[in-house]
Steps between C-alpha positions, in 0.01 A plus 500: 500500500786741566589504132147589392501801732830629371409438137173683555700792634723518193217450253256747652709794623349817362698694240488795739758343727754509221439868452531572871844572643626221724416610855749582768463202731494737797199684364134421563426204269138602470615719211517181295124453524377628164150523366585262215576175679502515880480123542822392329689800633389411851647155442824659385506733799417244765684200360813649354560834664371447854575129538823477304623854552630519146733784419436750225727325251328162541159660468613664178620165367162343574323784319744474208434127462126555520526770231701268273245223542215733408686629193573142400138398533392807301729405213731798546816285516629319195583137567793320347388258232801273454755331728768715334318817602452357848871447556572849368255640755649285774840647425361843591410395854765241576755560776869455437650162596627491859313823575435600860254772402163429655188497286163520674270231363226757451734700277602186310137402440411852386796522261408158363153627414621831356743318271226288345589178683155424642183411307225759479264275697740459795245599765234275351755221469601525866137516610417190296776302672416588858233236552619239254536147633859481377597742778320313776681403820197310632495201268340167586778246443346182635760252375716391793876446460619142470687540829459764771693822441347688793604582768832362372611279215869501603626507859704813424215688335413828670161511676211663319325793662206479257234230498518226240161610370630851432826377349324261264224738395750754366597257223308556177470186288338569162251255354750418226757365746581138420627395846814331374318262266704613197864574428449866570696635798278655769608865538417713803491878431594728793405871492689815592412782736151653500356281222327160502652232280189476283547861391880490494531220246175523305652676198834322512589167657150366556440557130837363388488191721139417415586515131802272543518123504765487773341662805179499700464820708331571832559808712501640850299806605659598830255679733573871529658486154842429654509837680514335843791328673718307254548225758125436489486535121765227480281265705244509220775428246646208699159340546400554136819342366450188710127487430526519121779244496301267723173509306682449170758249620761699310790737549390849411641819353460837671498838324519820703501870427646774720442438875383152406868407463566578866183315602614188317860518623380549860267201464779283360726600788259451790285214365761244386219269387455724195846444357448143379176581323608815310674401179547855370477844656473779243518856631418823316621838632580349838638701790667226702735761648239773530505836323678828564207684341189616680281487190240266645489684832269771374391613846719664762645272766362349719198466268690281257342153508675206675625310196620818332707598802639146511623532141729792577860408427664343805179495707485257792296258289742517207797447730324203658421351159863526393656392828550188708625156408212468250570833332232607255747696290561171317248283323330202668364352174589549131435871450473727196503868596438752222500876552556843343766755581238772436269382779329807648400322822791268583863614493776409465429255217837486326783247528564269794373772731154486348222452752368213287838323495519169689805291579528123459686373805277190506578412139133477398547711187434873460469729198512875571414692185478875453325540165711799395812286534365197316330701222736798489395755238201292390125548561478224761758685707323834481384731780269252671368619833412302814154400372588490127715195571173305516488515118874483427580239230830381650347438841229286340753309289716424804201383701391267218855367489498443877166318492610273216851418631663393824638791696449871437446670167824535304588775253706248303182311407305811397504630143612849601509621141126446474389564858698822549349637180153482653335772709243288684467127556350316201125485546481842664442838338499868576159476670636243742795728576277803566251305708783347704639848568161634606402201711826505691606861557163678510328218686789480747489874568129495580518184708796619705317824580193302596696260722670785683169675547336188640786420736588845625546478876613135480864590546596493130 
């Protein structure tokens, strides 16, 4: 429900607010009550200004995003029409590799829209996804595992703080799932911050995997859209990995995006039972070492949500993940990590110091691939951003290679001459790219605002 309230705010704010100077926060906020739309402005006043104590700059960013969304919906912004145009537009908003310059996610989302990288129907698209079953975290999965995995499958597994009912119901199993009865590898899709998996992968990997003859996807919609404590988010991941493997009788593959990489790596570290049943871990835009940027922390501290604070470079959670005798800075299972040096959310993402880079002290097999290095000077190594990696052709090719071979995906087995000449993964088009951009960045901005609003006073 929190998302509906925030979306209603953005969709229904009166044009008069955009023509009104941003108020001095110390002034009487009743001046915001205009004759045009007192209801929505009251929501803005009470929810954002009074409850969140937003500063003038943040308020301006909210108004700027709202203005861009209205212009987009009114057809005042020209959309890109080809992948080539999309990458040209991306180059205008990309950060430099290894940058430490912070980019507020509201600013990023606004610039994305203004540069034609979101479809005209973005607001309608987001609204249509809010109540879709594919985003449900209350699913009725009645099939019991072949052997108990709760409260523990392995003696060294960490205890769960969530009930088995809640852990199981977050797993979305589409009607097309074949439950291991074919040669297709069951693939579990793990979302990033502020977005359910159903939305995250709908225009990319859900589409690609469903159209393939090698993989059978299911996904995990973590309650709170992964904005809560990563340690709890990882419980859902650990349970889901064991559950899908158990009901299919197969080893599974796991694909993550963004924070999902940390969730999976934490689960593999603290639930050892998961290691034997995960044949391939494939991570996109992961931040295993955290990020030096504050892009996703769009609200002033301490109003930044739990998982966002935990993803700060060298946070207590990141140090814990990396440390100890079972250090999570190295892979636990065959791992293919693919990332972009132009990531606007996670930095650094270049060389062995990249946040997505994992070691291989256990000898399980790891491929760390920065697309600009593998496809230097070619379209597949272009200015892909954090979310654009979901449609990157080299990432898809490496994941196919990993699924169809033992060990991680290997560049030596990929036809780089062909793959690096592509702009999006085969089977995807410019619409998929634009919809992925809109359903990640814009959706994430709104949902993070809504989460913070709902949890203000909870010690965020």
